[in-house]
C-alpha positions as CSV (number, residue, x, y, z in Angstrom):
1,M,85.1,8.7,-8.1
2,A,87.3,9.9,-11.0
3,R,88.0,13.2,-9.1
4,S,89.0,11.2,-6.0
5,E,91.4,9.0,-8.0
6,D,92.9,12.1,-9.7
7,L,93.4,13.7,-6.3
8,K,95.0,10.6,-4.9
9,A,97.3,10.3,-7.9
10,L,98.3,14.0,-7.6
11,A,99.1,13.6,-3.9
12,L,101.1,10.5,-4.4
13,E,103.0,12.2,-7.3
14,C,103.9,15.2,-5.1
15,L,105.0,12.9,-2.2
16,D,107.2,10.9,-4.5
17,E,108.7,14.1,-6.1
18,M,109.5,15.6,-2.7
19,K,111.2,12.3,-1.5
20,A,108.6,11.5,1.2
21,E,109.4,8.2,2.9
22,E,107.3,5.1,3.7
23,T,104.3,6.4,1.7
24,I,101.2,4.2,1.9
25,A,97.7,4.7,0.6
26,I,94.8,3.2,2.6
27,D,91.5,2.6,0.9
28,L,88.7,3.9,3.1
29,A,85.8,3.5,0.7
30,G,83.0,1.7,2.5
31,K,84.9,1.9,5.9
32,T,84.1,5.5,6.8
33,S,82.5,8.6,5.5
34,L,85.6,10.6,6.3
35,A,87.3,10.1,2.9
36,D,87.8,7.6,0.1
37,T,91.6,7.4,0.7
38,M,94.0,8.1,3.5
39,I,97.7,8.7,2.5
40,I,100.4,8.5,5.2
41,A,104.0,9.5,4.6
42,S,107.0,10.6,6.5
43,G,109.4,13.5,6.1
44,R,113.0,13.4,7.5
45,S,112.6,16.6,9.6
46,Q,110.2,19.3,10.4
47,R,111.5,21.4,7.5
48,H,111.0,18.4,5.1
49,V,107.5,17.7,6.4
50,G,106.6,21.4,5.8
51,S,108.1,21.4,2.3
52,I,106.2,18.3,1.3
53,A,103.0,19.7,2.7
54,D,103.5,23.0,0.8
55,K,104.1,21.1,-2.4
56,V,100.9,19.0,-2.0
57,I,98.8,22.1,-1.1
58,Q,100.1,24.2,-4.0
59,E,99.7,21.5,-6.6
60,M,96.1,20.8,-5.4
61,K,95.3,24.4,-5.7
62,S,97.0,25.0,-9.1
63,R,95.4,21.9,-10.6
64,G,91.9,23.0,-9.7
65,F,91.2,20.9,-6.6
66,G,90.5,24.0,-4.5
67,N,91.8,24.9,-1.1
68,A,92.3,22.0,1.3
69,R,92.0,22.3,5.0
70,V,95.4,22.1,6.6
71,E,96.4,21.6,10.2
72,G,99.7,21.3,11.9
73,M,101.8,23.6,9.6
74,P,103.5,25.8,12.2
75,A,105.0,22.8,14.1
76,C,105.4,20.4,11.2
77,D,105.6,17.3,13.4
78,W,102.3,16.1,11.8
79,V,100.6,17.9,9.0
80,L,97.1,16.9,7.9
81,I,95.8,18.0,4.5
82,D,92.1,17.4,4.2
83,A,91.1,17.6,0.6
84,G,87.7,16.0,1.1
85,D,87.9,12.7,-0.7
86,V,91.6,12.3,0.2
87,L,93.3,12.8,3.5
88,V,97.1,13.2,3.5
89,H,99.0,12.8,6.8
90,I,102.7,13.8,6.7
91,F,104.7,13.0,9.8
92,R,108.2,13.1,11.3
93,P,109.1,9.4,11.8
94,E,109.0,9.6,15.6
95,V,105.5,11.1,15.6
96,R,104.3,8.7,13.0
97,G,105.4,5.8,15.2
98,F,103.7,7.2,18.2
99,Y,100.3,7.6,16.6
100,N,100.6,4.6,14.3
101,L,97.6,5.4,12.1
102,E,98.4,2.4,9.9
103,K,97.5,0.0,12.7
104,M,94.4,2.0,13.6
105,W,93.1,1.7,10.0
106,G,94.2,-1.9,9.5
107,A,97.0,-1.2,7.0
108,D,100.4,-2.7,7.0
109,R,103.4,-0.5,7.2
110,P,105.7,-0.6,4.1
111,V,107.7,-3.8,4.0
112,G,111.4,-3.8,4.0
113,L,111.9,-0.2,5.1
114,A,113.6,0.7,8.3
115,V,111.6,2.9,10.7
116,G,113.3,5.9,12.3
């Protein structure tokens, strides 16, 4: 569990450093075997989404968490980083609103932040 918490902390640190928006972490422990935590964040543009994802992937690798599976990098509308215990979704705002993963997993969107 410590490794999972360290991975979550690293991902959240990278997202904050790269100025990701509306970041939330959803505790999945006991709800699914997919992962312990799902993190959802937004980037302002495709380039921003790609830059955020690159940072998270490189930091995970350099800090010994291995190579995460990554999907969505060429388009950068929605990038999924699957690091095993932690899933990181990085969206453009319009795409995030369309899929609305927070609602699907029973989490509230951040309060007080404008969407879009």
